[in-house]
Structure formats: C-alpha cells, structure tokens
C-alpha positions as CSV (number, residue, x, y, z in Angstrom):
1,M,71.7,188.1,121.1
2,K,70.4,190.3,118.3
3,K,67.9,187.6,117.3
4,L,66.7,187.5,120.9
5,I,66.2,191.2,121.1
6,K,64.4,191.2,117.8
7,S,62.1,188.4,119.0
8,L,61.3,190.4,122.1
9,S,60.1,193.2,120.0
10,L,57.3,190.9,118.7
11,L,55.3,191.7,121.9
12,V,51.7,192.5,120.9
13,L,49.2,194.1,123.2
14,L,45.8,194.0,121.5
15,I,42.7,195.5,122.9
16,L,39.8,193.5,121.6
17,A,36.7,195.4,120.7
18,T,34.3,192.9,122.0
19,G,36.0,192.0,125.3
20,C,35.7,188.4,126.6
21,E,32.9,186.2,125.2
22,T,29.6,185.9,127.1
23,G,29.3,183.9,130.3
24,K,28.0,180.8,128.6
25,N,31.4,180.4,126.8
26,L,33.5,180.7,130.0
27,Q,34.6,177.1,130.6
28,T,35.3,176.0,134.2
29,P,36.5,172.7,135.6
30,S,33.1,171.8,136.9
31,S,30.3,174.1,135.9
32,E,29.3,177.2,133.9
33,P,30.1,180.5,135.7
34,K,27.2,182.4,137.4
35,I,27.2,186.0,136.2
36,D,26.0,188.9,138.3
37,P,26.0,192.0,136.0
38,N,26.0,194.3,139.1
39,I,29.5,193.3,140.2
40,A,32.1,195.8,139.0
41,V,34.1,194.8,136.0
42,V,37.9,195.1,136.0
43,D,39.1,198.0,133.8
44,V,41.2,196.5,131.0
45,K,43.1,199.8,130.8
46,T,44.8,198.9,134.1
47,F,46.2,195.6,132.7
48,K,49.9,195.2,132.7
49,M,51.3,192.0,131.1
50,I,54.9,190.7,130.9
51,Q,55.7,187.7,128.9
52,D,58.4,185.1,129.2
53,I,59.1,182.1,127.0
54,K,56.6,179.8,128.6
55,A,54.8,182.1,131.0
56,V,52.8,185.4,131.2
57,S,52.6,187.7,134.2
58,L,49.3,189.7,134.7
59,E,48.8,192.7,136.9
60,W,45.6,194.8,137.3
61,V,43.9,197.3,139.5
62,G,41.1,195.6,141.4
63,S,38.4,196.6,143.8
64,S,38.3,196.9,147.6
65,K,34.6,196.9,147.9
66,E,33.2,194.8,150.7
67,N,31.4,192.3,148.6
68,I,34.4,191.4,146.4
69,N,36.2,188.1,147.2
70,G,38.8,187.8,144.4
71,Y,39.3,187.3,140.7
72,H,39.0,184.6,138.0
73,I,41.6,184.6,135.1
74,Y,40.6,183.4,131.7
75,R,42.8,182.6,128.7
76,K,42.3,181.9,125.0
77,D,44.9,180.5,122.6
78,L,44.8,182.8,119.6
79,D,46.9,180.5,117.4
80,K,44.1,177.9,117.4
81,T,41.1,178.7,115.3
82,D,38.6,176.7,117.5
83,S,40.0,177.9,120.8
84,R,37.7,179.4,123.5
85,F,38.3,181.2,126.7
86,V,39.1,178.9,129.6
87,R,39.5,179.7,133.2
88,V,43.2,179.1,134.1
89,G,43.3,180.4,137.6
90,T,41.7,182.1,140.6
91,V,43.0,184.7,142.9
92,E,41.1,184.4,146.2
93,D,42.0,187.7,147.7
94,K,40.6,191.0,146.5
95,Y,43.8,192.8,147.5
96,A,46.0,190.6,145.3
97,K,46.7,192.1,141.9
98,H,49.1,189.6,140.4
99,F,48.9,186.2,138.6
100,V,51.4,184.1,136.6
101,D,50.2,181.8,133.9
102,D,52.9,179.2,133.1
103,N,53.4,176.1,131.1
104,L,52.6,178.0,127.9
105,E,53.9,177.4,124.4
106,P,56.9,179.5,123.2
107,N,56.2,182.0,120.5
108,S,52.5,181.7,120.9
109,Q,49.8,184.4,121.2
110,Y,47.3,184.4,124.0
111,A,44.4,186.6,125.1
112,Y,43.5,187.2,128.7
113,C,40.5,188.6,130.5
114,I,39.5,188.9,134.2
115,S,36.2,188.6,136.1
116,T,35.6,189.8,139.6
117,I,34.3,187.3,142.2
118,G,31.4,188.4,144.3
119,E,29.3,186.7,147.0
120,N,27.9,183.2,146.7
121,N,30.3,182.3,143.9
122,F,28.8,184.9,141.5
123,E,31.2,186.7,139.3
124,S,31.1,189.8,137.1
125,N,31.1,190.0,133.4
126,P,34.6,189.4,132.0
127,S,36.7,192.4,131.3
128,D,37.8,193.3,127.8
129,A,40.7,191.0,126.7
130,R,44.3,191.9,125.9
131,A,46.6,189.8,123.9
132,I,50.3,189.0,124.2
133,R,52.8,186.7,122.6
134,T,55.3,184.6,124.5
135,Y,58.9,184.8,123.6
136,P,60.3,182.2,121.1
137,L,62.8,179.7,122.4
138,F,66.3,181.0,122.7
139,E,69.1,179.7,120.4
140,S,71.3,176.9,121.5
141,V,75.1,177.0,121.7
142,A,76.8,178.7,118.7
143,F,79.4,176.0,118.1
144,I,79.5,172.2,118.4
145,D,82.0,169.8,117.1
146,A,82.5,166.0,117.3
147,S,85.9,164.3,116.8
148,S,86.2,161.3,114.4
149,N,88.7,158.4,114.2
150,L,88.8,157.7,118.0
151,P,88.7,154.1,119.2
152,R,85.1,153.2,120.0
153,K,84.4,156.7,121.3
154,V,83.5,160.2,120.1
155,R,84.5,163.4,121.8
156,V,81.8,166.1,121.6
157,Q,82.7,169.7,122.5
158,W,80.9,173.0,122.2
159,R,81.2,176.7,123.1
160,P,79.7,177.9,126.4
161,H,76.3,179.5,125.9
162,E,76.4,183.3,126.0
163,L,73.5,183.5,128.5
164,I,74.6,183.2,132.1
165,S,71.2,181.9,133.0
166,I,72.1,178.5,131.6
167,K,72.1,175.7,134.2
168,E,73.0,172.7,132.1
169,Y,73.1,171.1,128.6
170,I,71.1,168.2,127.2
171,L,73.2,166.2,124.7
172,E,71.2,164.3,122.2
173,K,72.3,161.6,119.8
174,S,71.0,159.8,116.6
175,T,72.5,157.6,113.9
176,P,72.0,157.4,110.1
177,T,69.9,154.3,110.6
178,E,68.0,155.6,113.7
179,A,66.9,159.1,112.9
180,E,65.0,159.6,116.2
181,W,66.9,161.9,118.6
182,K,67.5,160.4,122.0
183,Q,68.9,162.0,125.1
184,L,72.4,160.8,125.7
185,T,73.3,162.7,128.9
186,K,72.9,165.9,130.8
187,V,76.0,168.1,131.4
188,N,75.8,170.3,134.4
189,N,77.3,173.9,134.5
190,R,77.3,176.3,131.7
191,L,81.1,176.2,131.4
192,N,81.3,172.4,131.2
193,V,81.5,172.0,127.5
194,E,82.9,168.5,126.7
195,F,81.5,164.9,126.8
196,I,83.1,161.7,125.6
197,D,80.6,159.1,124.3
198,K,82.2,155.7,125.0
199,D,81.6,152.0,124.2
200,L,80.6,152.7,120.6
201,K,80.7,150.4,117.5
202,D,83.8,150.4,115.3
203,N,83.7,152.4,112.1
204,A,80.2,153.7,113.0
205,T,78.8,157.2,112.4
206,Y,76.9,159.2,115.1
207,N,75.1,162.5,115.1
208,Y,75.0,164.9,118.1
209,R,73.2,168.1,119.0
210,I,72.9,170.3,122.1
211,K,70.0,171.9,123.9
212,A,70.8,174.5,126.6
213,V,68.6,174.5,129.7
214,S,67.9,177.6,131.8
215,F,67.7,177.7,135.6
216,D,63.9,177.8,135.3
217,G,63.9,174.6,133.2
218,I,63.4,176.0,129.7
219,E,65.1,174.2,126.9
220,S,66.6,176.1,124.0
221,L,66.2,175.2,120.3
222,P,68.5,172.4,119.2
223,S,72.0,173.3,118.1
224,D,73.5,172.5,114.7
225,I,74.3,168.9,114.2
226,A,77.8,167.5,114.7
227,T,78.7,164.2,113.0
228,A,81.6,161.9,113.8
229,T,82.7,158.4,112.8
230,T,84.6,156.0,115.1
231,K,87.9,154.5,114.2
232,A,87.8,151.4,112.0
233,L,89.4,148.2,113.1
234,P,93.0,147.5,111.7
235,L,93.3,146.1,108.2
236,A,93.9,142.4,107.8
237,I,97.4,141.2,106.8
238,G,97.8,139.7,103.3
239,G,99.4,136.7,101.8
240,L,99.3,134.3,104.8
241,E,101.0,131.0,103.9
242,A,101.5,127.9,106.1
243,T,103.9,125.0,105.3
244,Q,102.7,121.4,104.8
245,N,106.1,119.6,104.5
246,E,108.1,120.5,107.6
247,P,108.9,117.9,110.3
248,Q,107.0,118.6,113.5
249,K,106.5,122.2,112.8
250,I,104.5,124.6,110.7
251,I,106.1,127.8,109.4
252,L,103.8,130.8,108.8
253,K,104.7,133.7,106.5
254,W,102.7,136.8,105.6
255,S,102.9,140.2,104.0
256,P,103.6,143.0,106.5
257,T,100.7,145.4,107.1
258,T,100.7,148.8,105.6
259,Q,98.7,150.4,108.4
260,K,100.7,153.3,109.9
261,D,99.6,152.9,113.5
262,A,99.9,149.1,113.7
263,I,102.1,147.8,116.5
264,A,101.9,144.0,116.5
265,Y,100.3,140.8,115.2
266,N,98.3,138.2,117.1
267,I,98.5,134.6,115.8
268,Y,95.7,132.2,116.4
269,V,95.4,128.5,115.8
270,S,92.6,125.9,115.8
271,N,92.3,122.3,114.7
272,D,88.8,123.2,113.3
273,A,88.5,125.7,110.4
274,E,85.2,127.1,111.7
275,K,85.8,127.6,115.5
276,G,88.0,127.2,118.5
277,F,90.8,129.7,117.6
278,K,93.1,130.5,120.5
279,L,96.0,132.9,120.7
280,I,99.4,131.2,120.6
281,H,101.8,134.1,119.9
282,K,102.1,137.9,119.7
283,A,104.5,138.9,117.0
284,S,106.3,142.2,116.7
285,L,105.6,144.5,113.8
286,S,109.0,143.7,112.3
287,D,108.3,140.0,112.1
288,N,106.4,138.4,109.2
289,T,107.3,134.8,110.0
290,F,106.5,132.4,112.8
291,E,107.5,128.8,113.5
292,H,105.0,126.8,115.3
293,S,106.6,123.7,117.0
294,I,104.4,120.6,117.1
295,T,105.2,117.2,118.5
296,E,102.9,115.3,116.1
297,N,103.4,114.1,112.6
298,D,100.8,114.6,109.9
299,K,99.1,117.2,112.2
300,T,96.7,119.6,110.4
301,N,96.1,123.1,111.9
302,Y,94.3,126.3,110.8
303,Y,95.7,129.8,111.4
304,K,94.4,133.4,111.5
305,I,96.6,136.4,112.0
306,T,95.2,139.8,113.2
307,T,96.7,143.2,113.4
308,L,96.9,145.3,116.6
309,D,97.1,149.1,116.5
310,K,98.2,151.7,119.1
311,D,94.7,152.0,120.5
312,A,94.5,148.3,121.2
313,L,92.0,147.7,118.4
314,E,92.3,144.4,116.6
315,T,91.3,143.1,113.3
316,D,87.9,141.3,113.5
317,I,89.0,137.6,113.6
318,K,85.5,136.4,112.6
319,L,86.0,138.1,109.2
320,L,89.3,136.3,108.4
321,A,89.5,133.2,106.3
322,P,91.6,130.4,107.9
323,T,94.9,129.2,106.3
324,M,95.7,125.5,106.6
325,G,99.1,124.2,107.6
326,K,100.3,120.6,108.2
327,T,103.3,118.9,109.7
328,L,105.2,116.3,107.6
329,S,103.9,112.7,108.0
330,A,106.2,109.9,109.0
331,P,107.7,107.8,106.1
332,L,105.9,104.7,105.1
333,Q,107.1,101.4,106.5
334,P,109.2,99.0,104.5
335,T,108.1,95.6,103.3
336,I,110.0,92.4,104.4
337,T,110.5,90.2,101.3
338,L,112.8,87.5,102.9
339,A,113.1,86.2,106.4
340,Q,115.2,83.1,106.5
341,I,117.2,81.2,109.2
342,N,119.9,78.6,108.5
343,T,123.0,77.3,110.2
344,S,124.8,80.5,109.4
345,G,122.2,82.7,111.0
346,V,119.3,84.9,110.0
347,I,118.9,86.7,106.6
348,L,116.4,89.5,106.2
349,N,115.6,91.3,102.9
350,W,113.2,94.2,102.4
351,T,112.1,96.8,100.0
352,K,111.6,100.6,100.5
353,G,108.1,101.6,101.5
354,D,108.9,105.3,101.0
355,E,111.5,107.1,98.8
356,R,112.2,109.4,101.7
357,A,113.8,106.6,103.7
358,V,117.6,107.0,104.1
359,S,118.2,104.3,106.7
360,Y,116.5,101.6,108.7
361,N,116.3,100.3,112.2
362,V,116.1,96.5,112.7
363,Y,114.6,95.3,116.0
364,K,115.6,91.8,117.2
365,K,113.5,90.2,119.9
366,V,114.7,87.1,121.6
367,R,112.3,84.9,123.6
368,E,114.4,83.2,126.1
369,S,111.6,81.6,128.0
370,F,107.9,81.8,128.3
371,F,108.2,84.6,130.8
372,R,111.4,86.3,129.6
373,S,112.4,88.1,126.4
374,S,114.8,90.8,125.4
375,E,115.0,93.3,122.5
376,T,118.0,94.8,120.7
377,M,118.3,97.2,117.8
378,I,120.5,97.2,114.8
379,K,120.6,100.9,114.1
380,D,121.1,103.0,111.0
381,T,121.2,100.3,108.4
382,K,121.7,101.7,105.0
383,A,121.3,98.5,102.9
384,L,118.0,96.7,102.3
385,R,119.5,93.5,103.8
386,V,120.8,92.4,107.1
387,E,122.4,89.1,108.2
388,D,122.4,88.2,111.9
389,P,124.8,85.3,112.7
390,E,124.1,85.5,116.4
391,V,121.4,82.9,116.8
392,I,121.1,79.8,118.9
393,R,119.2,76.7,118.1
394,G,115.9,76.2,119.8
395,I,115.4,79.9,120.6
396,D,112.5,82.0,119.0
397,Y,113.5,85.2,117.3
398,S,111.4,87.9,115.7
399,Y,112.4,90.8,113.6
400,E,110.7,94.2,112.9
401,I,112.0,97.0,110.6
402,E,111.3,100.7,110.6
403,A,112.3,103.4,108.0
404,V,114.0,106.6,109.0
405,D,114.0,109.8,106.8
406,K,116.5,112.6,106.6
407,F,114.6,114.5,109.4
408,G,114.8,111.6,111.7
409,L,111.1,110.8,111.3
410,V,110.4,107.1,111.9
411,S,107.9,104.9,110.2
412,K,105.7,102.3,111.8
413,R,107.4,99.0,112.3
414,T,106.7,96.1,110.0
415,K,104.8,93.1,111.2
416,P,107.2,90.8,113.1
417,A,108.9,88.0,111.2
418,T,109.4,85.1,113.6
419,L,112.1,82.5,113.0
420,T,113.5,79.5,115.0
421,M,116.5,77.4,114.4
422,P,115.6,73.8,115.4
423,K,117.6,72.0,118.0
424,L,119.8,69.1,116.8
425,I,118.4,65.6,117.7
426,E,120.9,63.6,119.7
427,Q,121.3,60.0,118.4
428,K,121.9,57.4,121.1
429,P,124.5,54.6,120.4
430,E,123.2,51.1,119.7
431,P,123.9,48.6,122.5
432,K,126.8,46.1,122.0
433,Q,126.0,42.4,121.5
434,T,127.9,39.8,123.7
435,Q,129.1,36.4,122.4
436,S,127.4,33.4,124.0
437,Q,129.7,30.7,125.6
438,N,129.4,27.2,124.4
C-alpha cells in the first residue's frame, strides 16, 4: 500500500508555456480543424484533472454563449518524442464540463488541451495544455506458492489481494522449455485463492504467477514466480530373474523395491520381447516371487514387473528391459535298437534318448482286422528292454516307446516297429494207394 501511495504522489500538473500547437498540427479523423480566432478559448486555469491507472478525467469551465456548440479534447503522449496532439473526443453540449479519456497506458505522461466548437464546425484556438501522469499498475498478490511432489498435478495457492476492488485473478503458467507465459485459468472472487493444475506430466517442472484484476478490468503487475515439480513415477524393481528349467511353469524372483510409498507390483508377460505385454498378476509388496503356470513345454515368455505407489502411479513399462523365462522341454525320445518276433513272443531293445529319462511307456497296437485295431500300454518300464509273449500268429503288431522324466514330462513316441508272426502252414496227408485185384 505504501508503494501505491508513493506512486500516487507522482502526479504532475504542468502548465505549458506555449499552449497547444497551432491548428495545422491538430489531427482529426478526417480533416484539419477549421480555426476561428474570434471564438472564446477555454481558460486553462479552470482545468481539473484526475488520473487513474488507464484513464484521465478532465473538467473545465466552459462558455454559455449562444454561438457555442461544445468542445473538442486533444491529447499528446509526452513519453513519445515524435508525438503530436490528437483529437481524442468531442463533447457536443456547451453545458457539459466533463470528459473521461480511457484506454491509456499506466504510468505514462499525457498533455491535454481543449478547443471550443462554434458554428459551422469552426473551433477556437486550443487552450494552453496541462500534463498529468497516469498511475502505475498496482502490485499483484503478496504471496504465491506451488506444491511439488503431487501425482500429475500442482496445487497453487496465494494470499488474497489487499485491495477489495479485486474481482478475479489470472493464473499464468510457463515451463523451463517454454518460457512464454500463457493464461492457465481465471479464478473468480478475491477470496478464492487456490487452484489445482491437473493432467500434468510426470516429474515435470512448471512455473506459475498471478495477476489480480480489478472490477474495472485493470490487470496488476505479475506476482513473484512459484515453481513446482510433479511426482516422479515409481522406481523400477531390480534383479528380476526367470527360470528356464521348471516343468510347465516359470518362476520369477526379484529384489524388493526400496521406495517408501510403494504398495504393490504389476507383473506383465508377452511372447514377444518388443511388444504385446499384458497384465497377469498383481503382487503384494511383501511378495518378491511369482509362479506362472503354463501348460506348454519348451515355452518362452518375456516378463516385466512395475511398481505401484499409493497415488496409483506406476513405473513406465516402456522403459523396462524384458527378462526371458522358459519352461522345461520334454525329454528326447529313445531309439529302438531291436524289434524281433519269434515263437516265444516279441523282444524290444532301445537306448536312452535323454539322460533325464527315468522310465518308459511301451505302446502295443494290435491290428485285428482291416477295420479294427486296439492299443494297450506297458507303463513305467525301468529297463531298456521288454519282452511280450502275448502274440498270436498271423496278427500284425506295432510298438512305440516314449521316455518319461522325473517331472512326468513325456517325450515323443518312437516310430512304430511293426512285427508279424507268420501263420503255420497246414500239411495235407497224402492219399492212400489201393492194391489191384488180379
């Protein structure tokens, strides 16, 4: 307030020795003024002027003579070296004694003079001029603050302006990369002193300032600048590992986050290291392992794990490197080395295809006719040999073998070994010879 009172004292009322300039320098919208030296000139001593920030009020003592029709008002901008007097208004009533010149610049000095309008659009010589300076813009709010570390938002608050003539506030915003100030919003009511700027970028810095606006539409000087930075996304977890030797599952392990306001983890999976990650599980903060059950053998997946905080912010998944996991493949199939059939039955020998094999399943297929066959299994054979005495001559048999590991994973079957015990050929008895009678 002291600054404002001091600025008000800068009022300058100057009486210029030469008065307004001659008629040929009086600019009008359409033509040069027509001067009649016989028309009475307004006495500059009767001038009263009151300034505002963007306006000046003029009062004078005019003339009531019959041939007087009003007054022309002229203004010169004294802060501009090449400025000239310009007609800025006309009062078309000789009994009027008041004129307001608005849309002026704050803290600027202007000179005014007045001419009297006579008949036939003639006017008097201009009066002597008087000068006055408009008030400077008033100060903005005395205090402004912006809160950092909020999730994608900034809370801006300020102290109510001390002038009760304030109608609203203009909140302006800029960034370190965009220095231009842009209007963010208008806040109505002098006592409304808070605004939350939403939908901002993560871990981004923003600058704010306030302009107070009076009821007559005059904006104050900008306030001090308040700076705030939004909350950063949660930190990524460390040490993510994924197994590659578990049967029909992939086990994930990771180092717990050290972020104090973290509340959970999101686990994502994709079969492509570059894209297509989808959420499969939300783990609690106390967990740092997850078992992903998969029905396929030798299945490769890629995993990413993000951290969630109390404000529902999540680690940027695009910045995380994927970790590969894989289910255990099925054991390799064995190799049949002997498939033989004799009168005692069928003998099969084979060798291991995989050291992981702990047992074998032998499948026996019996073709009983062209349209009919059946299959049985000799399960959990530990040896590398099997003998099957249950065979019948003339029937086709085929055998396939698969390996089984300790997890129960089963290899592919071998190619079928087909065997047939030939039928016995029946020998017909020779016909008896009869003796001939003599």
